[in-house]
N, C-alpha and C positions, 0 to 999 in steps of 0.2 A: 504493500500500500504506500509506503513512504518512498521507496526507490523508483517504482514505476507508476503507481496510481496517481499521485499528485502531479508529476510532470506531464503524464499523458492527458490528465484532465485539463491542465492548463493549455496544452497544445490543442486539444479538441475545442476548448472554448475560444481560443484565438482564431482557429480555422473557421468556426461557426460565425464568429463576429465579423471576419473578413468577407463572408458570404451573405451577410445580412440576416443570419439565423439566430443571433444572440446579441446581447448588449442593449443599451437604451434606445438605439435606433433600429432595432430589428423589425423589418417590414416584410420579410420574405426573401427567398433565394434570389441573389443577384450576383453577377460577375463584374459589376461596374468597377469595384475597387481593384480588382485584378487587372482590368484593362487600363485603369488610370496609372497603375504602377509602371507600365511600359513608357510612360511619358515623364515619370518622376525620376530624376537622376540622383536625388538626395540620398537614397538608401545605398546606391552603388558607391557613391563617394564616401559615405560613412564606413562602408565595409572595407574599401581600399585603404582608407586612412587608419582604421583600426588594425588592419593587417600590417601596415607599415610600422605602427607603434609597437605591436606585439613582437614582430620579427626583430626590430632594432633593439628593444629592451631586453628580450631574452637572449638574443645573440651577443650583445655586449656583456651581459651578466655571465653567460657561459664562458665567453672568451677570457674575461678577467679572472673568473674562478679557476679555469684551467691553468692560466699563467701562475697564479698564486700557489695552487696545489702542486703543480709539477716542478716549479722552480724555487719554491721557498719552503720546503719541508722542514728544515731546521727551525725556521721562524715560527711555523705553525705548531711545532711540538714543544718549543722551549720558551716561548714568550706568552704574554697575556693576550695576544691577538685573537685566538679562538674565543676567549671569553668576551672580548669586545664585539665580536661578530654577532653575538646574541642580542646586543642592545637594539639595533634597528628592527629586529623581529618582534619586539614587544610593543612597537609603536604603531598605532592605527594609521591606515593609509591617508586618512583625512588630515591627521596631524602632520605627517610628512609633507603632504601637499601644501598645507598652510605655512609650514616652516620654509619651504623652498620659495613660496610666493613672497614671504617677507625678506628672503635672502637675495633672490635673483631678479625681482621685478625692477623696473626703472626707478621706482621710488624706494627700493629696498636698501639693505645695508651695504652690499657690495657696490651698488651704484653710487651711493653717498660717499663711501670711502674712496672710490676711484675719482669722484669729482673733487673731493678735498685734497687728494694727492696730485691733482692736475692731470690725471690720465684721460679724463673726458672733459669737454668744454661745458657740458650741461647734462642734466639728468636725461634729457631726450636723446643725447648722443650715445647713451649706453645701449648696447645691443639687446634686442628682444630675446629673452631666454625663457619667459613664461608667457602664456597666451599668445604664442607665436604660431605661424602657419605650419612650420615643420614639426611642431610638437616636441621641441627640445626639452622643455620643462617636464612634460608628461613622461618622456623617456627616462630622464634623469631620476625622477621620483620612483619609477618602477625599478630602475637599476639599483637604487639605494635599498630597496626592499628585497629584491631578488638575489643580488650578488652575495650578501652574507649567507643566505639560506643555501644557495647552490654551492658555495665554497664549503660549508660544513657538510653538505651531502657528499661532495666529491672526496673530502678528506676522510669521511667515514668509509666510503667505498674503497679508497686507497689503502686504508689500514686493514679492512676486512679481507680484501683480495690479496693482501701480502705482496703488494707491488714492489716494496723495497727488496724482497727476496728475488723477484723477477729481474729487478734492476741489476743486482749483483750477478745474476746468472747471465744476463745479456752482455754485461761488460766483460765477464769472464770468457764468453764466446767470441769476443772481438767487436761487438757492436759499440757504437758511440752513445753518449748520453742523449743526444738529439734523436737518434734512431729509437732508443727505448721510449722516449716521450711520444714520438709520432706513431710508432708501429705497435707498441704494447700498451702503454699506460693510457693514452688518450682514447683508443677504441674501447678499452675495458670500462673506463669511467663513463663514456657517453652511452654505451650499450646498457650498462647497469642502471644508469640514471634516466634512461629514455622515458619511461612512463611518468616519472615525476616532472621532467622537463616539459612533457606534453601538457600535463595539468597546469603548470605554471604559464605556459603559452596561452591556454584557453582562459585562465583567470585574467591574464593581462588583456586579452582580446575583449573580454566582457567587463572590464573595470568601469566603475561609475564615479566614485568619489574624486579620484585624482584628475581625470579629464574634465569633470564638472568645474573644478576650481582653477586648474591650470590651462584649460583649453579655451579655444575661441568659440563664438556662436556658430561659426562655419569655417572649416569643416569640423564636424563633430564625430566622436566615436559612436559606435553602434548603440551602446547602452544609453548614452545621453540623447542620441537622436530619437530613440523609441520613447524614452521617458518624457522628453519634451512634447512629443505628440500626444501622449496619453494624458498629460497634465494641462493641456490647453483648455481654454474655456469653451471653444467651439467643439461641440459634441460630434460634429460631422467629421472631425479628424480621427475619431476613435476607430472606425473600421480600418482605415489605412494603417493606424498604429498596430492594431491586432494582426494585420497581414504582415507588416514588417517584422513583428516579434515572431510570428509563426515561421516565416522564411528563414530568419536568422537562426532560430532554434534548430530547425531541420538541417540547415547547412552545417551548423556546429556539430550536430550529432553525426552527420556523414563524415565530417573532417576528423572527428575523434575516432570513428571506426576505421577510416583509412589509415590514419597515423598509427593507431594501435596495431594494425595488421603489419605495417611496415616495420615498426619496432620489434614486433614478434619475429618477423623474418630475419631482422638484423641480429637478434639474440641467438637465433638458430645457426647463424653462420659460424664456421670455425675461425679461431683467431690464429692468423699466420704471422710469424715473425721472421725477419731476415736480418742477417748480420751484414 
């Protein structure tokens, strides 16, 4: 009931609402809202923008975590860095977004400091880092939340898989440290962490709090785009919002199924090493 019942009920209601069979404007079956969707590019732009944000944020987080885990093992084991990585994990996403807004906006702390230091001629000369078209602030906020988590995940896999022993073995067989990282350690980390990375990608794709505060009215991420339509005073927007939510949910479910299949196939592949 909880895992399948409620989501399927929500999808069914959204589909019925988009066909004029449910909701406050239910007047009978109609395909009018589906036809209007072909002329509305807002949903497509929101999907592409959300995909860009998710790929950039998760990609940067994974890259930074791999560099730290593969190149800074002594630091991760002998310093207080692992304990510090837990600090961002206890912060709500809205708090992180608000902090970055105060820090990186044109009226924020860094902008004021750069103006006082003579690095910028005015507050307006400071580059747009939040509420910008490229979503730099949104990406940075997600990286601050994802990077510590993925680093701790990779470090746990590194120790559980005894990759230090494999490192000594590959060096003994004549491989270089770079070959060990590229051909042994990195594939093991990515394959073992693939399901969790997929969930992180989907969570970023459907994020709401961060893009609501750090994003622009246009383009919007999917969750903000749908919520904006649902919360408008014009009830005639509701069927289109139901349709957008239904299509996004179905697309995400299909994407999850496809990626899980790919990650399952990747896990089944044998690990080859060369010296």
